[in-house]
C-alpha angles and dihedrals in degrees: 000000000000122000100012128047116203130210139175125254089276090063105252120160134034126208128236122244124257129205123229127221128207127241139097109296086346121169128222104247102193119173110265102178117160117261117264118238115222116231121259112262096200127098122286131036124296118246108226097166118117087228094051128125122307113276096025119126122237107227096172114142088235090066108109127205109237120205108222100181118103114233112237114253098021126108124243094262094051093043091053090051092055090047096058122096115255119238108195093186093069110106125204117210115238091225091063093057092042092056096050114114115246095245093050092049092050091049091052095047091046088065094053113103107266096239091056093055090080091059090052093051090075092060096084143331090264092060093040091066093048095108092060093049112108091203092057092048089051093054091042092056091054100050121087118273119273087236134249122320134185115238116202119192129184140147120241110194087341090305112125114238127188133182127179124204113206109214094197093049095031091222136125119232128191115224121194113237099176090124091071115106116238093253094059095096107136122068106220097184146270136264134170095353096312127108124207127209133181136188149142118278097193103305095337119099109219137184130200136185124208143173108224094200097054093033091228124140143160139188117245121232118272117272122243090249108043099210133120106271142181107258138197126184124204127183126209105204093184092056092035091228140105138210134207119208119205114195129176127338113274090232093059104265101155095181096077117104120232112262127202125195118210116199092205093056095031091218140105115241125203121235140170120320112245110255116254105278137146109243116213094196138019091218116110134192128206115209132160094351090308131110118216132199131177118243133191098194111061090020115237135040137324113218125198117198110213093200096055101025094228135123125230132186119231113199096216105150117217122240117269120268092016106165101184130355136196126196113224125187119222135181128283095029092306117152121188134197117207123189151126122273127201141066096229126056094232092055100042121121137174115239139180125216132185124214115244100213092196099049092029093226138116116253119198112236105167147004129212110246111251094242091058093044092053092046094048098042115025093172126053093228095044116129124237138178127224131190137153150195135183093004090308117124121196125198122197127184119214096210101033096046092220133135125209124189128202124193107207094197097047095033090225128146119205138171121238109227125213140069100257091097094055097083109106092218098043121130119208135194139155115269134190112205112224131162093198095059106116124207090211 
């Protein structure tokens, strides 16, 4: 399996590396030729006929390797399509495509993986205007999600660069981000197909929202308190709207009220000031319409309810000997805590806990196998980043340039192949590609 190597909880299996090519929406076309079978050295001739004796192996060049694994996030029909062998000699008559009704064509194209749509746009003028077609966007919004992707953003000589790794297709794609203004330097995060950036334009703190697939973006109105803030963006696909939550000042000013931007109203609204607490991390997690932050004093979590606009303290004590912790949001109200345990480097380990909302305590659910921990973090003081989506948790190491993925449901660890994570100033988040995600 190219791109990602899977293993069980015990840590079996490591993936192979994969090179990445440049180009707008370019795909990594690594050679994937079938393995050659060496001839039998024993006496007698080898039977290579498909109708040969029982137990013989068919080594005919026409034999195709069929992928039987189902990509995560795709429906049964789409997964079966990816699993079939490709026959490049099959020709489709132009008259067949020309006679297809518009609705049927849009329904077919809506099931094509989003990154491949840009290749199809060069087929004809009719397909080139597909992204502006309301009928296509309607069908696209009704099909199952392409599945989670990893979006990596960095600036090379002040030029914005972006690569996206598709977990279902196990392929890197390059996305042009030349439309970003120079001040958009910090990647806030992604939700529902939209990506949020922030930065300082002179002395003014600004925020923008964009859709990388449609190359559309806009700057949000200025907040009431023009200071650099911690931000979180959430998208409501049912309501076709999004909100941006601005919490405390990153420099520790606790007197600022919480501000929330509503895309439907196109304004920032003021809410309760966060109670005086000592935050132990600037990382936040949004789960079940609630925003969570870690606090040292008082010990536990601060929870912000988006529906009421009020803060609440949750006395969930952290595990003993926790060196560094990251909050990660899962599905179905699940909230995870990921961090290193141990006072000595030789005894350190990476563990994952889940919050028991009834008992208000952290329950350990998994541990990173030692071989993965040593490969990801060679030094005890080495920094790492952790983020998640849909019960997937991704680990990235700043110095090693590696990415490790953990599936909470399947309990599977897998490496993320490619060189896009090797930039020391790269910023990474989960991303769901969608054409129908509106910036308004």
